[in-house]
C-alpha positions as CSV (number, residue, x, y, z in Angstrom):
1,M,-18.3,-28.4,-13.9
2,R,-14.6,-28.3,-14.8
3,K,-12.2,-29.5,-12.2
4,P,-8.7,-28.1,-12.1
5,E,-5.7,-30.4,-12.6
6,D,-3.5,-31.0,-9.6
7,E,-0.5,-29.3,-11.4
8,Y,-2.5,-26.1,-11.7
9,L,-3.9,-26.3,-8.2
10,E,-0.3,-26.4,-7.0
11,K,0.7,-23.4,-9.2
12,A,-2.3,-21.5,-7.9
13,G,-1.3,-22.1,-4.3
14,Q,2.1,-20.7,-5.0
15,L,1.0,-17.4,-6.4
16,S,1.3,-14.1,-4.5
17,E,-1.8,-12.2,-3.5
18,E,-1.2,-9.7,-6.3
19,E,-0.8,-12.4,-8.9
20,T,-4.0,-14.1,-7.7
21,E,-5.9,-10.8,-7.9
22,R,-4.7,-10.3,-11.4
23,L,-5.9,-13.7,-12.5
24,L,-9.2,-13.2,-10.7
25,A,-9.6,-9.9,-12.6
26,R,-9.2,-11.7,-15.9
27,M,-11.5,-14.5,-15.0
28,R,-14.5,-15.2,-17.2
29,S,-18.0,-14.5,-15.9
30,K,-18.9,-18.2,-15.6
31,L,-16.0,-18.8,-13.2
32,T,-16.8,-15.6,-11.3
33,R,-20.4,-16.8,-10.7
34,R,-19.2,-20.1,-9.5
35,L,-16.8,-18.4,-7.1
36,E,-19.5,-16.0,-5.9
37,N,-22.0,-18.9,-5.4
38,R,-19.3,-20.8,-3.4
39,K,-19.3,-23.7,-5.8
40,M,-15.5,-23.6,-5.8
41,S,-12.7,-22.1,-3.8
42,V,-10.5,-19.2,-4.9
43,Q,-7.6,-21.5,-5.5
44,E,-9.7,-23.8,-7.7
45,A,-11.0,-20.8,-9.7
46,V,-7.4,-19.5,-10.2
47,A,-6.2,-22.9,-11.2
48,I,-8.8,-23.2,-13.9
49,Q,-8.0,-19.7,-15.1
50,L,-4.3,-20.7,-15.3
51,E,-5.3,-23.7,-17.3
52,I,-7.4,-21.6,-19.7
53,E,-4.7,-19.1,-20.2
54,D,-2.1,-21.8,-20.9
55,E,-4.4,-23.4,-23.5
56,E,-5.1,-20.0,-25.1
57,L,-1.3,-19.2,-25.2
58,Q,-0.6,-22.6,-26.9
59,E,-3.3,-21.9,-29.5
60,W,-2.0,-18.4,-30.1
61,R,1.6,-19.7,-30.5
62,A,0.4,-22.3,-33.1
63,R,-1.5,-19.6,-35.0
64,M,1.5,-17.3,-35.0
65,A,3.8,-20.0,-36.2
66,E,1.4,-20.7,-39.1
67,I,1.2,-17.0,-39.9
68,R,5.0,-16.7,-39.9
69,K,5.3,-19.8,-42.1
70,E,2.8,-18.4,-44.6
71,S,4.5,-15.0,-44.5
72,K,7.9,-16.6,-45.3
73,K,6.3,-18.4,-48.3
74,K,5.0,-15.1,-49.7
75,S,8.3,-13.2,-49.1
76,P,10.8,-13.2,-52.0
């Protein structure tokens, strides 16, 4: 089972109730099941979701940079 990093636990603890709800709504089913089975706290689940979203954002940015780079090569 993935454990959240301290940095993300701290961020999760500072979120408003609405921000926490939004993250919980986007959470993957695996995390949701762990939360429902009380295998982790809400703060831990939100911290992991924050980590996942940060990783996905970094990957997306890298892909977009590559697309822009390729697009510039093709443009006259």
